[in-house]
C-alpha positions in Angstrom: 13.1 -15.4 31.3 9.8 -13.6 30.9 7.5 -14.8 28.2 4.0 -14.5 26.9 2.2 -16.4 24.0 -0.2 -15.5 21.3 -2.5 -18.1 19.8 -6.1 -18.0 18.5 -6.5 -21.5 20.0 -7.4 -21.8 23.8 -6.3 -25.5 23.7 -2.9 -24.7 22.2 -2.5 -22.1 24.9 -3.2 -24.2 27.7 -0.6 -27.1 26.5 2.1 -24.0 26.6 1.2 -22.8 29.9 1.2 -26.3 31.3 4.8 -27.0 29.7 6.2 -23.5 31.1 5.0 -24.0 34.6 7.8 -27.2 34.3 10.5 -25.1 33.1 12.3 -23.4 36.1 13.8 -20.4 34.5 10.6 -19.5 32.3 7.8 -17.0 33.6 4.8 -17.3 30.9 3.1 -14.1 32.4 0.2 -14.0 29.6 -1.2 -15.8 27.3 -3.1 -14.1 24.7 -5.7 -15.2 21.5 -6.3 -11.6 20.1 -2.7 -10.0 18.3 -4.1 -6.3 18.9 -3.8 -7.2 22.9 -0.5 -8.9 22.9 1.0 -6.0 20.8 -0.4 -3.6 23.0 1.0 -5.4 25.9 4.4 -5.6 24.1 4.5 -1.7 23.8 4.3 -1.7 27.3 6.3 -4.3 29.1 9.9 -5.7 28.3 9.3 -9.6 27.1 12.4 -12.1 26.4 10.3 -14.7 24.8 7.2 -14.7 22.4 5.5 -18.1 21.8 3.7 -17.4 18.5 1.3 -19.0 16.4 1.4 -18.3 12.7 -2.1 -18.8 11.2 -4.5 -16.7 13.0 -7.8 -14.9 12.0 -6.8 -11.1 12.7 -3.0 -11.4 11.5 -0.4 -13.8 10.5 2.3 -14.6 13.0 4.8 -14.0 10.4 3.5 -10.4 9.9 3.3 -9.7 13.9 7.1 -11.1 14.1 8.0 -8.5 11.7 6.3 -5.5 13.8 9.1 -6.8 16.5 12.1 -7.1 14.5 13.9 -3.9 16.1 13.4 -5.5 19.6 14.9 -7.8 21.9 12.1 -10.2 22.2 13.0 -13.7 21.0 10.4 -15.5 19.0 9.3 -19.1 18.8 6.8 -20.2 16.4 4.6 -22.3 17.5 2.2 -23.8 14.6 0.6 -27.1 12.9 1.8 -26.0 9.5 5.6 -26.9 8.8 5.5 -25.0 5.5 5.9 -21.8 7.1 9.4 -22.9 8.8 11.6 -21.3 6.1 9.7 -18.0 6.2 10.1 -18.4 10.3 13.6 -18.8 10.1 14.4 -15.8 7.3 12.2 -13.7 10.4 15.3 -14.9 12.6 13.1 -17.0 14.7 14.6 -18.7 17.8 12.9 -22.1 17.0 9.9 -23.6 15.2 7.6 -26.1 17.1 5.0 -28.2 15.3 1.9 -28.8 17.1 0.9 -30.8 19.3 4.0 -29.5 21.1 5.7 -32.0 23.2 7.3 -31.2 26.3 11.0 -32.4 25.9 10.6 -30.1 22.4 9.4 -27.2 24.4 12.4 -27.5 27.0 14.9 -27.8 24.1 13.4 -24.3 22.7 13.7 -22.8 25.7 17.0 -23.9 26.5 18.1 -22.3 23.3 16.7 -19.3 24.5 18.4 -19.1 27.9 21.7 -19.8 25.5 20.8 -16.7 23.6 20.4 -14.9 26.5 23.6 -15.8 28.3 25.4 -14.9 25.1 24.0 -11.3 25.1 24.5 -10.7 28.6 28.2 -12.2 28.6 27.0 -14.8 31.2 28.3 -18.5 31.4 26.1 -20.4 28.8 24.0 -23.0 30.6 21.1 -25.5 30.1 18.7 -27.1 32.4 18.1 -31.1 32.4 15.8 -32.9 34.7 17.8 -35.2 37.0 15.4 -37.4 38.9 12.8 -35.0 40.2 15.3 -32.1 40.3 16.0 -29.6 37.8 19.9 -29.0 37.5 21.9 -26.3 35.7 24.7 -27.6 33.7 27.3 -25.1 32.8 28.5 -25.7 29.4 31.7 -25.0 29.5 32.3 -27.5 32.6 31.3 -30.5 30.1 33.9 -32.8 29.4 32.0 -35.6 27.5 28.5 -36.7 27.1 27.6 -40.4 27.1 24.6 -42.2 26.2 23.1 -45.4 27.5 19.5 -46.6 26.1 17.3 -43.7 27.0 19.5 -42.2 29.4 22.5 -39.5 29.3 25.4 -39.1 31.7 26.7 -35.7 31.3 30.3 -35.4 33.1 31.8 -32.2 34.3 34.8 -31.6 35.6 33.4 -32.2 39.4 30.3 -33.9 39.0 28.0 -36.4 36.8 24.8 -35.6 36.0 22.1 -38.1 34.5 19.0 -37.2 32.5 16.5 -38.7 30.2 17.4 -37.3 26.7 18.6 -38.7 23.2 22.2 -37.8 22.2 20.5 -35.9 19.5 18.2 -33.9 21.7 21.4 -33.1 23.8 23.6 -32.2 20.4 20.8 -29.7 19.2 20.9 -27.6 22.6 25.0 -27.4 22.7 26.9 -24.8 20.9 28.8 -26.6 17.5 31.5 -24.9 17.7 32.3 -26.1 21.2 31.2 -29.9 20.7 31.2 -33.0 18.4 29.6 -36.1 18.5 32.3 -38.6 17.6 30.5 -41.7 18.3 26.8 -43.2 18.2 27.2 -42.9 22.1 29.4 -39.7 22.8 29.5 -36.0 22.5 33.0 -34.6 23.6 34.0 -31.0 24.3 36.8 -30.3 21.8 38.9 -28.3 24.4 38.7 -31.3 26.7 40.4 -33.8 24.3 44.2 -34.4 25.2 45.1 -37.2 23.0 43.8 -38.0 19.3 44.4 -41.6 18.3 43.2 -43.9 15.4 40.1 -45.5 17.2 39.9 -43.1 20.2 40.1 -39.9 22.0 41.6 -39.2 25.6 39.5 -37.0 28.0 41.4 -36.7 31.6 42.2 -40.4 32.2 39.0 -41.7 30.3 39.2 -43.2 26.7 36.6 -42.7 24.8 35.7 -44.5 21.2 36.3 -42.7 17.8 33.9 -44.0 15.1 35.4 -43.8 12.0 32.4 -42.1 10.3 33.3 -38.9 12.4 37.1 -39.1 12.5 37.5 -36.7 9.6 35.3 -34.1 10.8 37.2 -34.5 14.4 40.5 -34.1 12.9 39.7 -31.1 11.0 38.2 -29.4 13.9 41.3 -30.2 16.2 44.2 -29.9 13.7 43.2 -27.3 11.2 
């Protein structure tokens, strides 16, 4: 994905550039401190993703975003001001990152952009996770269930298991909610992979996965409605 960034703070741009260098599917082409220069570039070059500050001296990021509402460029707001979040989502921003931006949160936003791009092109939805020193692409439709153990996640696919450092909540925020459900403090399951629903557990393949009572009603409604 081709990306640019617009922020009047050089230090903030440097953080985004360092983060983007670690993400295998994002190429941050340019970082702009001036809104006019960024807009001129966008008029001449197609860009998949824009990391956009909100409070800038020459133009508010929300006003800048309105200039792009008829384009295919996805916008991720990056700001120190949480009170702009509602307006950002009203502008259909893909995500809203608060400064200082942590890498894990940056990656989550990039994976969300990748998923949106896959929907538009009809490709299989996927996300990238770090497995040791390697980046691994995970095909969302291949996931059967995900297990958490302290700060590790074990992503069980049809033919392999991928291990990554992430919380279950972080993973759930990147998965399509219509296909996955958290059913226990340590498990997320793919709804289509469930073969049997019992009082305190579900069966996925040959694996019995515990079902917590707090999630049972929602699971029954999703499976049986």
